[in-house]
All heavy atoms as a GROMACS GRO file, in nm:
protein
  589
    1MET      N    1   0.083  -0.118   0.001
    1MET     CA    2   0.000   0.000  -0.001
    1MET      C    3   0.088   0.125   0.000
    1MET      O    4   0.186   0.133   0.071
    1MET     CB    5  -0.089   0.002   0.124
    1MET     CG    6  -0.173   0.128   0.132
    1MET     SD    7  -0.277   0.138   0.277
    1MET     CE    8  -0.171   0.230   0.385
    2ASN      N    9   0.049   0.220  -0.082
    2ASN     CA   10   0.116   0.350  -0.080
    2ASN      C   11   0.076   0.421   0.048
    2ASN      O   12  -0.043   0.437   0.075
    2ASN     CB   13   0.073   0.436  -0.200
    2ASN     CG   14   0.110   0.374  -0.330
    2ASN    OD1   15   0.047   0.279  -0.372
    2ASN    ND2   16   0.212   0.424  -0.393
    3LYS      N   17   0.176   0.461   0.124
    3LYS     CA   18   0.147   0.530   0.250
    3LYS      C   19   0.131   0.679   0.232
    3LYS      O   20   0.085   0.746   0.323
    3LYS     CB   21   0.260   0.503   0.348
    3LYS     CG   22   0.276   0.359   0.388
    3LYS     CD   23   0.393   0.346   0.483
    3LYS     CE   24   0.421   0.200   0.514
    3LYS     NZ   25   0.540   0.184   0.595
    4PHE      N   26   0.169   0.730   0.116
    4PHE     CA   27   0.166   0.874   0.097
    4PHE      C   28   0.099   0.911  -0.034
    4PHE      O   29   0.100   0.836  -0.131
    4PHE     CB   30   0.309   0.930   0.100
    4PHE     CG   31   0.372   0.914   0.233
    4PHE    CD1   32   0.450   0.803   0.262
    4PHE    CD2   33   0.352   1.008   0.334
    4PHE    CE1   34   0.509   0.787   0.387
    4PHE    CE2   35   0.408   0.992   0.458
    4PHE     CZ   36   0.486   0.881   0.484
    5VAL      N   37   0.036   1.029  -0.031
    5VAL     CA   38  -0.033   1.080  -0.148
    5VAL      C   39   0.007   1.226  -0.167
    5VAL      O   40   0.050   1.293  -0.072
    5VAL     CB   41  -0.187   1.070  -0.134
    5VAL    CG1   42  -0.232   0.928  -0.133
    5VAL    CG2   43  -0.235   1.144  -0.011
    6LEU      N   44  -0.011   1.276  -0.288
    6LEU     CA   45   0.013   1.415  -0.322
    6LEU      C   46  -0.121   1.479  -0.348
    6LEU      O   47  -0.199   1.428  -0.429
    6LEU     CB   48   0.104   1.425  -0.444
    6LEU     CG   49   0.136   1.567  -0.491
    6LEU    CD1   50   0.232   1.634  -0.395
    6LEU    CD2   51   0.197   1.561  -0.631
    7CYS      N   52  -0.150   1.591  -0.281
    7CYS     CA   53  -0.276   1.660  -0.302
    7CYS      C   54  -0.273   1.734  -0.436
    7CYS      O   55  -0.179   1.810  -0.464
    7CYS     CB   56  -0.301   1.759  -0.188
    7CYS     SG   57  -0.451   1.857  -0.208
    8ILE      N   58  -0.373   1.710  -0.520
    8ILE     CA   59  -0.380   1.778  -0.650
    8ILE      C   60  -0.505   1.866  -0.662
    8ILE      O   61  -0.522   1.935  -0.762
    8ILE     CB   62  -0.380   1.674  -0.765
    8ILE    CG1   63  -0.494   1.575  -0.751
    8ILE    CG2   64  -0.243   1.604  -0.771
    8ILE    CD1   65  -0.516   1.488  -0.874
    9ASN      N   66  -0.591   1.865  -0.557
    9ASN     CA   67  -0.713   1.945  -0.562
    9ASN      C   68  -0.759   1.966  -0.418
    9ASN      O   69  -0.787   1.872  -0.346
    9ASN     CB   70  -0.819   1.870  -0.641
    9ASN     CG   71  -0.953   1.940  -0.644
    9ASN    OD1   72  -0.973   2.042  -0.579
    9ASN    ND2   73  -1.045   1.886  -0.721
   10ASN      N   74  -0.772   2.092  -0.379
   10ASN     CA   75  -0.822   2.122  -0.243
   10ASN      C   76  -0.944   2.214  -0.249
   10ASN      O   77  -0.976   2.281  -0.152
   10ASN     CB   78  -0.712   2.184  -0.157
   10ASN     CG   79  -0.678   2.326  -0.198
   10ASN    OD1   80  -0.712   2.372  -0.307
   10ASN    ND2   81  -0.607   2.396  -0.112
   11ALA      N   82  -1.013   2.219  -0.361
   11ALA     CA   83  -1.124   2.311  -0.382
   11ALA      C   84  -1.229   2.305  -0.272
   11ALA      O   85  -1.282   2.408  -0.232
   11ALA     CB   86  -1.188   2.285  -0.518
   12SER      N   87  -1.260   2.186  -0.224
   12SER     CA   88  -1.363   2.176  -0.120
   12SER      C   89  -1.311   2.189   0.020
   12SER      O   90  -1.388   2.200   0.115
   12SER     CB   91  -1.437   2.043  -0.136
   12SER     OG   92  -1.348   1.935  -0.118
   13ASN      N   93  -1.177   2.191   0.038
   13ASN     CA   94  -1.116   2.197   0.171
   13ASN      C   95  -0.987   2.278   0.173
   13ASN      O   96  -0.883   2.228   0.217
   13ASN     CB   97  -1.088   2.056   0.224
   13ASN     CG   98  -1.213   1.977   0.244
   13ASN    OD1   99  -1.305   2.022   0.310
   13ASN    ND2  100  -1.218   1.858   0.188
   14PRO      N  101  -0.989   2.404   0.130
   14PRO     CA  102  -0.863   2.480   0.122
   14PRO      C  103  -0.796   2.504   0.258
   14PRO      O  104  -0.675   2.525   0.261
   14PRO     CB  105  -0.905   2.610   0.056
   14PRO     CG  106  -1.052   2.623   0.081
   14PRO     CD  107  -1.105   2.483   0.088
   15ALA      N  108  -0.872   2.502   0.366
   15ALA     CA  109  -0.811   2.523   0.498
   15ALA      C  110  -0.744   2.398   0.551
   15ALA      O  111  -0.655   2.406   0.636
   15ALA     CB  112  -0.918   2.570   0.597
   16SER      N  113  -0.782   2.281   0.499
   16SER     CA  114  -0.729   2.154   0.550
   16SER      C  115  -0.625   2.089   0.462
   16SER      O  116  -0.550   2.004   0.511
   16SER     CB  117  -0.845   2.056   0.571
   16SER     OG  118  -0.937   2.105   0.663
   17LEU      N  119  -0.622   2.125   0.335
   17LEU     CA  120  -0.531   2.061   0.240
   17LEU      C  121  -0.458   2.168   0.159
   17LEU      O  122  -0.515   2.270   0.124
   17LEU     CB  123  -0.608   1.970   0.145
   17LEU     CG  124  -0.682   1.852   0.207
   17LEU    CD1  125  -0.773   1.787   0.102
   17LEU    CD2  126  -0.583   1.751   0.264
   18ILE      N  127  -0.333   2.137   0.126
   18ILE     CA  128  -0.251   2.226   0.044
   18ILE      C  129  -0.214   2.154  -0.084
   18ILE      O  130  -0.156   2.043  -0.079
   18ILE     CB  131  -0.123   2.267   0.120
   18ILE    CG1  132  -0.161   2.343   0.249
   18ILE    CG2  133  -0.032   2.351   0.032
   18ILE    CD1  134  -0.045   2.365   0.343
   19VAL      N  135  -0.253   2.212  -0.198
   19VAL     CA  136  -0.218   2.150  -0.326
   19VAL      C  137  -0.065   2.144  -0.338
   19VAL      O  138   0.006   2.238  -0.307
   19VAL     CB  139  -0.277   2.234  -0.443
   19VAL    CG1  140  -0.226   2.183  -0.579
   19VAL    CG2  141  -0.430   2.229  -0.440
   20GLY      N  142  -0.017   2.028  -0.381
   20GLY     CA  143   0.126   2.004  -0.397
   20GLY      C  144   0.195   1.949  -0.273
   20GLY      O  145   0.312   1.916  -0.279
   21LYS      N  146   0.122   1.936  -0.164
   21LYS     CA  147   0.181   1.883  -0.041
   21LYS      C  148   0.160   1.733  -0.034
   21LYS      O  149   0.057   1.679  -0.076
   21LYS     CB  150   0.118   1.950   0.080
   21LYS     CG  151   0.182   1.903   0.211
   21LYS     CD  152   0.138   1.982   0.330
   21LYS     CE  153   0.207   1.924   0.455
   21LYS     NZ  154   0.172   1.998   0.575
   22VAL      N  155   0.258   1.665   0.026
   22VAL     CA  156   0.250   1.521   0.048
   22VAL      C  157   0.182   1.497   0.182
   22VAL      O  158   0.216   1.559   0.283
   22VAL     CB  159   0.392   1.459   0.048
   22VAL    CG1  160   0.387   1.311   0.088
   22VAL    CG2  161   0.458   1.474  -0.088
   23TYR      N  162   0.084   1.405   0.181
   23TYR     CA  163   0.011   1.369   0.303
   23TYR      C  164   0.022   1.220   0.328
   23TYR      O  165   0.032   1.140   0.234
   23TYR     CB  166  -0.136   1.406   0.291
   23TYR     CG  167  -0.160   1.553   0.292
   23TYR    CD1  168  -0.169   1.626   0.176
   23TYR    CD2  169  -0.169   1.622   0.413
   23TYR    CE1  170  -0.188   1.765   0.178
   23TYR    CE2  171  -0.188   1.759   0.416
   23TYR     CZ  172  -0.196   1.830   0.299
   23TYR     OH  173  -0.214   1.966   0.300
   24ARG      N  174   0.016   1.183   0.455
   24ARG     CA  175   0.015   1.044   0.493
   24ARG      C  176  -0.126   0.988   0.479
   24ARG      O  177  -0.224   1.051   0.519
   24ARG     CB  178   0.063   1.028   0.637
   24ARG     CG  179   0.083   0.884   0.677
   24ARG     CD  180   0.171   0.871   0.801
   24ARG     NE  181   0.131   0.958   0.909
   24ARG     CZ  182   0.084   0.915   1.026
   24ARG    NH1  183   0.072   0.789   1.051
   24ARG    NH2  184   0.049   1.003   1.117
   25ARG      N  185  -0.135   0.871   0.418
   25ARG     CA  186  -0.263   0.802   0.400
   25ARG      C  187  -0.267   0.684   0.496
   25ARG      O  188  -0.176   0.602   0.501
   25ARG     CB  189  -0.274   0.751   0.255
   25ARG     CG  190  -0.403   0.676   0.228
   25ARG     CD  191  -0.417   0.644   0.082
   25ARG     NE  192  -0.326   0.539   0.043
   25ARG     CZ  193  -0.364   0.423  -0.010
   25ARG    NH1  194  -0.490   0.400  -0.032
   25ARG    NH2  195  -0.276   0.334  -0.045
   26LEU      N  196  -0.373   0.678   0.574
   26LEU     CA  197  -0.389   0.571   0.672
   26LEU      C  198  -0.473   0.460   0.611
   26LEU      O  199  -0.563   0.486   0.530
   26LEU     CB  200  -0.458   0.622   0.799
   26LEU     CG  201  -0.383   0.736   0.870
   26LEU    CD1  202  -0.466   0.784   0.990
   26LEU    CD2  203  -0.246   0.693   0.914
   27PRO      N  204  -0.445   0.335   0.647
   27PRO     CA  205  -0.522   0.223   0.592
   27PRO      C  206  -0.669   0.230   0.638
   27PRO      O  207  -0.698   0.252   0.756
   27PRO     CB  208  -0.455   0.098   0.648
   27PRO     CG  209  -0.356   0.144   0.748
   27PRO     CD  210  -0.342   0.291   0.739
   28ASP      N  211  -0.760   0.217   0.544
   28ASP     CA  212  -0.902   0.215   0.573
   28ASP      C  213  -0.974   0.149   0.456
   28ASP      O  214  -1.026   0.215   0.364
   28ASP     CB  215  -0.956   0.359   0.594
   28ASP     CG  216  -1.098   0.362   0.644
   28ASP    OD1  217  -1.175   0.265   0.617
   28ASP    OD2  218  -1.135   0.460   0.711
   29PRO      N  219  -0.977   0.014   0.456
   29PRO     CA  220  -1.038  -0.059   0.345
   29PRO      C  221  -1.182  -0.020   0.318
   29PRO      O  222  -1.225  -0.015   0.202
   29PRO     CB  223  -1.026  -0.206   0.388
   29PRO     CG  224  -0.912  -0.207   0.486
   29PRO     CD  225  -0.918  -0.075   0.556
   30GLU      N  226  -1.259   0.007   0.422
   30GLU     CA  227  -1.400   0.045   0.402
   30GLU      C  228  -1.410   0.176   0.326
   30GLU      O  229  -1.486   0.188   0.230
   30GLU     CB  230  -1.470   0.058   0.540
   30GLU     CG  231  -1.612   0.104   0.528
   30GLU     CD  232  -1.708   0.006   0.464
   30GLU    OE1  233  -1.674  -0.114   0.456
   30GLU    OE2  234  -1.815   0.048   0.420
   31ALA      N  235  -1.330   0.276   0.367
   31ALA     CA  236  -1.332   0.404   0.295
   31ALA      C  237  -1.286   0.389   0.150
   31ALA      O  238  -1.346   0.443   0.061
   31ALA     CB  239  -1.241   0.504   0.369
   32GLU      N  240  -1.181   0.310   0.131
   32GLU     CA  241  -1.128   0.290  -0.004
   32GLU      C  242  -1.227   0.219  -0.094
   32GLU      O  243  -1.228   0.245  -0.215
   32GLU     CB  244  -0.995   0.218   0.003
   32GLU     CG  245  -0.887   0.306   0.066
   32GLU     CD  246  -0.759   0.233   0.102
   32GLU    OE1  247  -0.731   0.130   0.041
   32GLU    OE2  248  -0.689   0.285   0.191
   33SER      N  249  -1.314   0.137  -0.039
   33SER     CA  250  -1.417   0.071  -0.120
   33SER      C  251  -1.517   0.174  -0.174
   33SER      O  252  -1.593   0.143  -0.265
   33SER     CB  253  -1.486  -0.039  -0.041
   33SER     OG  254  -1.571   0.015   0.057
   34HIS      N  255  -1.518   0.292  -0.114
   34HIS     CA  256  -1.605   0.401  -0.156
   34HIS      C  257  -1.527   0.515  -0.224
   34HIS      O  258  -1.573   0.629  -0.229
   34HIS     CB  259  -1.684   0.457  -0.038
   34HIS     CG  260  -1.773   0.356   0.023
   34HIS    ND1  261  -1.893   0.318  -0.032
   34HIS    CD2  262  -1.759   0.281   0.136
   34HIS    CE1  263  -1.950   0.227   0.045
   34HIS    NE2  264  -1.870   0.202   0.147
   35ASN      N  265  -1.405   0.482  -0.272
   35ASN     CA  266  -1.317   0.579  -0.339
   35ASN      C  267  -1.283   0.699  -0.251
   35ASN      O  268  -1.280   0.812  -0.297
   35ASN     CB  269  -1.376   0.626  -0.472
   35ASN     CG  270  -1.383   0.514  -0.572
   35ASN    OD1  271  -1.288   0.438  -0.584
   35ASN    ND2  272  -1.493   0.503  -0.643
   36MET      N  273  -1.258   0.669  -0.123
   36MET     CA  274  -1.218   0.770  -0.025
   36MET      C  275  -1.084   0.729   0.035
   36MET      O  276  -1.054   0.609   0.042
   36MET     CB  277  -1.322   0.785   0.086
   36MET     CG  278  -1.463   0.815   0.041
   36MET     SD  279  -1.483   0.983  -0.019
   36MET     CE  280  -1.492   1.072   0.136
   37TYR      N  281  -1.007   0.828   0.077
   37TYR     CA  282  -0.882   0.803   0.149
   37TYR      C  283  -0.891   0.865   0.287
   37TYR      O  284  -0.949   0.973   0.302
   37TYR     CB  285  -0.762   0.865   0.076
   37TYR     CG  286  -0.721   0.799  -0.052
   37TYR    CD1  287  -0.652   0.873  -0.148
   37TYR    CD2  288  -0.747   0.666  -0.081
   37TYR    CE1  289  -0.611   0.816  -0.267
   37TYR    CE2  290  -0.707   0.608  -0.200
   37TYR     CZ  291  -0.638   0.683  -0.292
   37TYR     OH  292  -0.600   0.626  -0.410
   38ARG      N  293  -0.834   0.798   0.384
   38ARG     CA  294  -0.821   0.856   0.519
   38ARG      C  295  -0.685   0.925   0.525
   38ARG      O  296  -0.580   0.862   0.512
   38ARG     CB  297  -0.832   0.749   0.626
   38ARG     CG  298  -0.827   0.807   0.766
   38ARG     CD  299  -0.868   0.708   0.871
   38ARG     NE  300  -1.005   0.661   0.854
   38ARG     CZ  301  -1.114   0.728   0.893
   38ARG    NH1  302  -1.103   0.847   0.950
   38ARG    NH2  303  -1.235   0.675   0.876
   39ILE      N  304  -0.687   1.057   0.537
   39ILE     CA  305  -0.570   1.141   0.526
   39ILE      C  306  -0.543   1.214   0.658
   39ILE      O  307  -0.635   1.268   0.721
   39ILE     CB  308  -0.588   1.247   0.414
   39ILE    CG1  309  -0.620   1.178   0.280
   39ILE    CG2  310  -0.470   1.342   0.405
   39ILE    CD1  311  -0.506   1.096   0.225
   40VAL      N  312  -0.417   1.220   0.698
   40VAL     CA  313  -0.376   1.303   0.810
   40VAL      C  314  -0.345   1.439   0.750
   40VAL      O  315  -0.246   1.458   0.682
   40VAL     CB  316  -0.252   1.245   0.882
   40VAL    CG1  317  -0.210   1.336   0.995
   40VAL    CG2  318  -0.282   1.104   0.934
   41ASP      N  319  -0.436   1.535   0.772
   41ASP     CA  320  -0.427   1.665   0.706
   41ASP      C  321  -0.368   1.773   0.800
   41ASP      O  322  -0.300   1.739   0.897
   41ASP     CB  323  -0.562   1.708   0.649
   41ASP     CG  324  -0.668   1.730   0.756
   41ASP    OD1  325  -0.635   1.735   0.877
   41ASP    OD2  326  -0.786   1.744   0.720
   42GLU      N  327  -0.392   1.898   0.765
   42GLU     CA  328  -0.335   2.010   0.842
   42GLU      C  329  -0.395   2.023   0.981
   42GLU      O  330  -0.336   2.082   1.070
   42GLU     CB  331  -0.356   2.143   0.765
   42GLU     CG  332  -0.292   2.148   0.629
   42GLU     CD  333  -0.142   2.119   0.631
   42GLU    OE1  334  -0.069   2.181   0.713
   42GLU    OE2  335  -0.096   2.036   0.550
   43ASP      N  336  -0.513   1.967   1.002
   43ASP     CA  337  -0.578   1.971   1.133
   43ASP      C  338  -0.523   1.858   1.217
   43ASP      O  339  -0.569   1.744   1.210
   43ASP     CB  340  -0.730   1.956   1.115
   43ASP     CG  341  -0.805   1.962   1.248
   43ASP    OD1  342  -0.739   1.975   1.352
   43ASP    OD2  343  -0.928   1.954   1.245
   44LYS      N  344  -0.423   1.886   1.296
   44LYS     CA  345  -0.355   1.785   1.375
   44LYS      C  346  -0.436   1.739   1.497
   44LYS      O  347  -0.391   1.655   1.572
   44LYS     CB  348  -0.217   1.837   1.422
   44LYS     CG  349  -0.128   1.880   1.308
   44LYS     CD  350  -0.098   1.769   1.211
   44LYS     CE  351  -0.002   1.816   1.105
   44LYS     NZ  352  -0.009   1.747   0.983
   45SER      N  353  -0.554   1.796   1.519
   45SER     CA  354  -0.634   1.757   1.635
   45SER      C  355  -0.696   1.618   1.618
   45SER      O  356  -0.745   1.560   1.714
   45SER     CB  357  -0.744   1.860   1.662
   45SER     OG  358  -0.840   1.858   1.558
   46GLU      N  359  -0.699   1.567   1.496
   46GLU     CA  360  -0.756   1.435   1.470
   46GLU      C  361  -0.649   1.340   1.419
   46GLU      O  362  -0.624   1.333   1.298
   46GLU     CB  363  -0.870   1.448   1.367
   46GLU     CG  364  -0.942   1.317   1.343
   46GLU     CD  365  -0.997   1.253   1.469
   46GLU    OE1  366  -1.079   1.314   1.538
   46GLU    OE2  367  -0.950   1.140   1.499
   47PRO      N  368  -0.582   1.266   1.509
   47PRO     CA  369  -0.472   1.177   1.468
   47PRO      C  370  -0.518   1.062   1.377
   47PRO      O  371  -0.435   1.002   1.310
   47PRO     CB  372  -0.415   1.125   1.600
   47PRO     CG  373  -0.525   1.143   1.698
   47PRO     CD  374  -0.606   1.262   1.653
   48ASP      N  375  -0.648   1.032   1.379
   48ASP     CA  376  -0.699   0.925   1.294
   48ASP      C  377  -0.730   0.972   1.152
   48ASP      O  378  -0.778   0.895   1.069
   48ASP     CB  379  -0.823   0.862   1.355
   48ASP     CG  380  -0.792   0.786   1.482
   48ASP    OD1  381  -0.676   0.738   1.498
   48ASP    OD2  382  -0.880   0.777   1.568
   49GLY      N  383  -0.705   1.099   1.124
   49GLY     CA  384  -0.725   1.154   0.991
   49GLY      C  385  -0.870   1.178   0.959
   49GLY      O  386  -0.961   1.152   1.038
   50TYR      N  387  -0.892   1.226   0.836
   50TYR     CA  388  -1.024   1.257   0.784
   50TYR      C  389  -1.042   1.189   0.649
   50TYR      O  390  -0.943   1.162   0.580
   50TYR     CB  391  -1.042   1.408   0.767
   50TYR     CG  392  -1.047   1.483   0.896
   50TYR    CD1  393  -0.933   1.545   0.949
   50TYR    CD2  394  -1.165   1.492   0.969
   50TYR    CE1  395  -0.938   1.613   1.068
   50TYR    CE2  396  -1.171   1.561   1.089
   50TYR     CZ  397  -1.058   1.621   1.139
   50TYR     OH  398  -1.062   1.688   1.256
   51LEU      N  399  -1.166   1.167   0.611
   51LEU     CA  400  -1.194   1.106   0.482
   51LEU      C  401  -1.208   1.212   0.374
   51LEU      O  402  -1.274   1.314   0.394
   51LEU     CB  403  -1.322   1.023   0.488
   51LEU     CG  404  -1.318   0.900   0.578
   51LEU    CD1  405  -1.454   0.833   0.577
   51LEU    CD2  406  -1.211   0.804   0.531
   52TYR      N  407  -1.142   1.187   0.260
   52TYR     CA  408  -1.148   1.274   0.145
   52TYR      C  409  -1.164   1.189   0.018
   52TYR      O  410  -1.117   1.076   0.015
   52TYR     CB  411  -1.018   1.354   0.129
   52TYR     CG  412  -0.995   1.455   0.236
   52TYR    CD1  413  -0.903   1.430   0.340
   52TYR    CD2  414  -1.061   1.578   0.236
   52TYR    CE1  415  -0.882   1.524   0.438
   52TYR    CE2  416  -1.037   1.672   0.334
   52TYR     CZ  417  -0.948   1.644   0.436
   52TYR     OH  418  -0.926   1.737   0.534
   53PRO      N  419  -1.227   1.245  -0.083
   53PRO     CA  420  -1.234   1.171  -0.211
   53PRO      C  421  -1.094   1.141  -0.265
   53PRO      O  422  -1.005   1.226  -0.264
   53PRO     CB  423  -1.308   1.268  -0.304
   53PRO     CG  424  -1.379   1.362  -0.214
   53PRO     CD  425  -1.294   1.373  -0.091
   54ALA      N  426  -1.076   1.018  -0.312
   54ALA     CA  427  -0.945   0.976  -0.367
   54ALA      C  428  -0.906   1.063  -0.485
   54ALA      O  429  -0.787   1.083  -0.509
   54ALA     CB  430  -0.951   0.830  -0.407
   55SER      N  431  -1.003   1.120  -0.556
   55SER     CA  432  -0.974   1.202  -0.673
   55SER      C  433  -0.898   1.330  -0.640
   55SER      O  434  -0.847   1.397  -0.730
   55SER     CB  435  -1.103   1.235  -0.748
   55SER     OG  436  -1.189   1.312  -0.662
   56MET      N  437  -0.890   1.363  -0.512
   56MET     CA  438  -0.817   1.484  -0.470
   56MET      C  439  -0.668   1.458  -0.457
   56MET      O  440  -0.590   1.552  -0.433
   56MET     CB  441  -0.873   1.535  -0.337
   56MET     CG  442  -1.018   1.580  -0.345
   56MET     SD  443  -1.085   1.627  -0.187
   56MET     CE  444  -0.999   1.779  -0.158
   57PHE      N  445  -0.624   1.335  -0.478
   57PHE     CA  446  -0.486   1.295  -0.454
   57PHE      C  447  -0.435   1.202  -0.563
   57PHE      O  448  -0.512   1.140  -0.634
   57PHE     CB  449  -0.476   1.220  -0.319
   57PHE     CG  450  -0.533   1.294  -0.204
   57PHE    CD1  451  -0.663   1.280  -0.166
   57PHE    CD2  452  -0.451   1.382  -0.132
   57PHE    CE1  453  -0.718   1.349  -0.059
   57PHE    CE2  454  -0.503   1.453  -0.024
   57PHE     CZ  455  -0.635   1.436   0.013
   58VAL      N  456  -0.304   1.194  -0.572
   58VAL     CA  457  -0.240   1.089  -0.651
   58VAL      C  458  -0.149   1.011  -0.556
   58VAL      O  459  -0.085   1.068  -0.466
   58VAL     CB  460  -0.158   1.143  -0.771
   58VAL    CG1  461  -0.250   1.204  -0.875
   58VAL    CG2  462  -0.053   1.240  -0.730
   59LEU      N  463  -0.149   0.880  -0.575
   59LEU     CA  464  -0.060   0.795  -0.496
   59LEU      C  465   0.083   0.816  -0.538
   59LEU      O  466   0.111   0.833  -0.658
   59LEU     CB  467  -0.097   0.648  -0.515
   59LEU     CG  468  -0.238   0.606  -0.472
   59LEU    CD1  469  -0.268   0.465  -0.518
   59LEU    CD2  470  -0.254   0.620  -0.323
   60ILE      N  471   0.174   0.818  -0.443
   60ILE     CA  472   0.316   0.835  -0.475
   60ILE      C  473   0.399   0.732  -0.401
   60ILE      O  474   0.362   0.689  -0.292
   60ILE     CB  475   0.367   0.978  -0.446
   60ILE    CG1  476   0.348   1.013  -0.298
   60ILE    CG2  477   0.298   1.080  -0.535
   60ILE    CD1  478   0.412   1.145  -0.259
   61GLU      N  479   0.512   0.697  -0.460
   61GLU     CA  480   0.610   0.611  -0.396
   61GLU      C  481   0.724   0.698  -0.352
   61GLU      O  482   0.773   0.783  -0.430
   61GLU     CB  483   0.661   0.505  -0.496
   61GLU     CG  484   0.560   0.403  -0.537
   61GLU     CD  485   0.530   0.301  -0.428
   61GLU    OE1  486   0.615   0.279  -0.340
   61GLU    OE2  487   0.420   0.245  -0.433
   62LEU      N  488   0.767   0.683  -0.228
   62LEU     CA  489   0.879   0.760  -0.176
   62LEU      C  490   0.992   0.666  -0.136
   62LEU      O  491   0.967   0.550  -0.094
   62LEU     CB  492   0.836   0.840  -0.053
   62LEU     CG  493   0.731   0.948  -0.075
   62LEU    CD1  494   0.690   1.006   0.058
   62LEU    CD2  495   0.786   1.056  -0.165
   63PRO      N  496   1.115   0.714  -0.141
   63PRO     CA  497   1.225   0.634  -0.087
   63PRO      C  498   1.203   0.610   0.061
   63PRO      O  499   1.141   0.692   0.130
   63PRO     CB  500   1.348   0.719  -0.111
   63PRO     CG  501   1.309   0.820  -0.214
   63PRO     CD  502   1.161   0.840  -0.198
   64GLU      N  503   1.253   0.501   0.112
   64GLU     CA  504   1.233   0.464   0.252
   64GLU      C  505   1.277   0.576   0.348
   64GLU      O  506   1.209   0.606   0.446
   64GLU     CB  507   1.309   0.336   0.285
   64GLU     CG  508   1.285   0.285   0.425
   64GLU     CD  509   1.355   0.154   0.454
   64GLU    OE1  510   1.372   0.074   0.363
   64GLU    OE2  511   1.396   0.138   0.570
   65ILE      N  512   1.388   0.640   0.318
   65ILE     CA  513   1.439   0.746   0.406
   65ILE      C  514   1.340   0.865   0.411
   65ILE      O  515   1.320   0.925   0.515
   65ILE     CB  516   1.580   0.792   0.365
   65ILE    CG1  517   1.641   0.879   0.473
   65ILE    CG2  518   1.580   0.863   0.230
   65ILE    CD1  519   1.790   0.902   0.457
   66ALA      N  520   1.275   0.896   0.300
   66ALA     CA  521   1.176   1.004   0.296
   66ALA      C  522   1.052   0.963   0.376
   66ALA      O  523   0.995   1.043   0.449
   66ALA     CB  524   1.141   1.037   0.153
   67GLU      N  525   1.008   0.838   0.362
   67GLU     CA  526   0.893   0.789   0.439
   67GLU      C  527   0.920   0.799   0.588
   67GLU      O  528   0.832   0.844   0.664
   67GLU     CB  529   0.859   0.645   0.399
   67GLU     CG  530   0.789   0.634   0.267
   67GLU     CD  531   0.730   0.497   0.245
   67GLU    OE1  532   0.714   0.418   0.343
   67GLU    OE2  533   0.697   0.466   0.130
   68ARG      N  534   1.038   0.757   0.630
   68ARG     CA  535   1.072   0.766   0.774
   68ARG      C  536   1.069   0.911   0.821
   68ARG      O  537   1.017   0.940   0.928
   68ARG     CB  538   1.210   0.704   0.798
   68ARG     CG  539   1.208   0.554   0.811
   68ARG     CD  540   1.334   0.500   0.875
   68ARG     NE  541   1.456   0.552   0.817
   68ARG     CZ  542   1.531   0.494   0.724
   68ARG    NH1  543   1.495   0.377   0.677
   68ARG    NH2  544   1.639   0.548   0.679
   69ALA      N  545   1.127   1.000   0.740
   69ALA     CA  546   1.129   1.141   0.780
   69ALA      C  547   0.989   1.199   0.791
   69ALA      O  548   0.958   1.268   0.888
   69ALA     CB  549   1.211   1.220   0.679
   70LEU      N  550   0.902   1.170   0.697
   70LEU     CA  551   0.766   1.221   0.701
   70LEU      C  552   0.683   1.156   0.811
   70LEU      O  553   0.602   1.222   0.876
   70LEU     CB  554   0.696   1.199   0.566
   70LEU     CG  555   0.747   1.288   0.453
   70LEU    CD1  556   0.688   1.243   0.318
   70LEU    CD2  557   0.711   1.433   0.481
   71THR      N  558   0.702   1.029   0.835
   71THR     CA  559   0.628   0.961   0.942
   71THR      C  560   0.670   1.016   1.080
   71THR      O  561   0.587   1.040   1.163
   71THR     CB  562   0.651   0.810   0.935
   71THR    OG1  563   0.609   0.763   0.808
   71THR    CG2  564   0.571   0.737   1.041
   72THR      N  565   0.797   1.038   1.098
   72THR     CA  566   0.849   1.090   1.224
   72THR      C  567   0.804   1.235   1.243
   72THR      O  568   0.762   1.274   1.351
   72THR     CB  569   1.003   1.082   1.229
   72THR    OG1  570   1.039   0.946   1.211
   72THR    CG2  571   1.055   1.132   1.362
   73ALA      N  572   0.812   1.314   1.137
   73ALA     CA  573   0.776   1.456   1.145
   73ALA      C  574   0.628   1.476   1.173
   73ALA      O  575   0.587   1.572   1.239
   73ALA     CB  576   0.813   1.527   1.016
   74ASN      N  577   0.544   1.383   1.126
   74ASN     CA  578   0.400   1.396   1.142
   74ASN      C  579   0.344   1.319   1.260
   74ASN      O  580   0.225   1.312   1.279
   74ASN     CB  581   0.328   1.351   1.014
   74ASN     CG  582   0.357   1.443   0.899
   74ASN    OD1  583   0.368   1.563   0.917
   74ASN    ND2  584   0.369   1.389   0.780
   75ALA      N  585   0.430   1.257   1.339
   75ALA     CA  586   0.383   1.176   1.452
   75ALA      C  587   0.338   1.261   1.566
   75ALA      O  588   0.369   1.371   1.582
   75ALA     CB  589   0.493   1.081   1.494
   0.00000   0.00000   0.00000
């Protein structure tokens, strides 16, 4: 599973998402079955993330060192 996504559209949530920013995607098979992703966004008050349409993001592969840095920075 890709753990990270790149935001390509924040039209419906400009305060919570930044276009061009990499976000951590949390596993949520139920949400994904409805074309939604659980994303840890700019609102750090909800560690379990929020659901957003998958069409707002593209899946990306990052080198392991980058994943560790982003996971640690966002913990």
